C-alpha positions as CSV (number, residue, x, y, z in Angstrom):
1,X,-81.5,-2.6,169.3
2,X,-83.0,-3.1,173.0
3,X,-79.1,-3.4,173.8
4,X,-78.4,-0.1,172.2
5,X,-80.9,2.1,173.7
6,X,-81.1,1.6,177.8
7,X,-83.7,2.9,179.7
8,X,-83.6,5.9,182.1
9,X,-83.9,3.4,185.1
10,X,-82.0,5.4,188.1
11,X,-82.4,2.6,190.7
12,X,-79.3,0.8,191.4
13,X,-80.9,-2.7,192.0
14,X,-82.9,-3.2,188.5
15,X,-81.1,-4.0,185.1
16,X,-81.8,-0.9,183.1
17,X,-81.9,-3.0,179.8
18,X,-84.8,-5.3,180.5
19,X,-88.0,-5.0,178.7
20,X,-90.3,-4.6,181.7
21,X,-88.2,-1.3,182.8
22,X,-88.4,0.4,179.5
23,X,-90.2,3.7,179.0
24,X,-93.7,3.4,177.4
25,X,-93.9,4.8,174.4
26,X,-96.7,6.1,172.4
27,X,-97.5,4.8,169.1
28,X,-99.4,7.6,166.9
29,X,-101.9,7.2,164.2
30,X,-100.4,8.7,160.9
31,X,-102.7,10.9,158.3
32,X,-101.0,11.1,155.1
33,X,-101.1,14.4,153.2
34,X,-99.5,15.2,149.7
35,X,-98.0,18.6,151.0
36,X,-97.5,20.4,154.3
37,X,-99.1,23.8,153.2
38,X,-101.8,23.7,156.0
39,X,-100.8,21.7,158.7
40,X,-97.4,24.0,159.7
41,X,-95.4,20.8,159.4
42,X,-92.3,20.8,161.5
43,X,-94.0,23.2,164.1
44,X,-93.4,21.9,167.8
45,X,-96.4,23.4,169.1
46,X,-98.7,21.7,166.0
47,X,-96.8,18.5,166.7
48,X,-97.9,18.4,170.1
49,X,-101.4,19.4,169.9
50,X,-101.7,16.4,167.3
51,X,-100.1,13.9,169.5
52,X,-102.6,14.8,172.0
53,X,-105.1,14.1,169.8
54,X,-103.6,10.8,169.2
55,X,-102.1,11.2,165.6
56,X,-99.6,12.7,163.5
57,X,-99.4,13.9,159.8
58,X,-96.9,12.5,157.7
59,X,-96.3,14.4,154.2
60,X,-96.0,11.9,151.4
61,X,-96.2,12.9,148.0
62,X,-97.7,10.6,145.3
63,X,-94.9,10.7,142.9
64,X,-92.5,9.4,145.4
65,X,-91.2,5.6,144.8
66,X,-92.0,3.4,147.6
67,X,-94.5,5.4,148.8
68,X,-98.2,4.0,149.7
69,X,-100.5,3.6,147.1
70,X,-103.5,6.1,146.8
71,X,-106.4,3.6,147.8
72,X,-103.6,2.6,150.6
73,X,-103.5,5.7,152.0
74,X,-107.5,6.6,151.8
75,X,-108.1,3.8,153.7
76,X,-105.6,4.4,156.2
77,X,-106.8,8.3,156.3
78,X,-110.5,7.1,156.5
79,X,-110.1,4.7,159.5
80,X,-107.7,7.1,161.4
81,X,-110.7,10.2,161.0
82,X,-113.0,8.0,161.9
83,X,-111.1,6.8,164.9
84,X,-110.8,10.5,165.9
85,X,-114.6,11.3,165.4
86,X,-115.4,8.7,167.9
87,X,-112.7,9.2,170.3
88,X,-112.4,12.9,170.5
89,X,-115.3,14.6,168.9
90,X,-117.2,15.0,165.7
91,X,-115.6,18.4,165.3
92,X,-111.9,17.2,165.9
93,X,-110.8,19.1,162.7
94,X,-112.4,22.5,163.8
95,X,-110.6,22.2,167.3
96,X,-107.2,21.6,165.4
97,X,-107.5,24.2,163.4
98,X,-108.1,26.7,165.9
99,X,-104.9,25.3,167.9
100,X,-103.0,25.3,164.8
101,X,-103.9,29.1,164.3
102,X,-103.1,29.6,168.0
103,X,-100.0,27.9,167.5
104,X,-99.4,29.9,164.2
105,X,-99.6,33.0,166.0
106,X,-97.4,32.0,168.9
107,X,-94.5,31.0,166.8
108,X,-95.0,34.1,164.3
109,X,-95.4,31.9,161.4
110,X,-98.4,33.8,159.9
111,X,-96.9,33.8,156.2
112,X,-98.6,31.5,154.4
């Protein structure tokens, strides 16, 4: 896969397909939700705000084959939310809901 995706290197003397020259990509923690009703899934403004906080919502219904068990989702969500309380704020959810409401107004998605 490293050969398929070259880096965005503009300097002539450097080989663009080396691991050290590849741009850094951040891995985001996932919070599993059963439906995307209140999170505006697919809205780029909300996606940017959650990325700034260091996580991303992942819609995964419980009745799909191959999905995580409820215990796995619970432990994962507990870990990510605890990490958000420590790194961001104990009120991270209120702050995010305020930003989601602002994104909803800016994008015109007022129904729902």
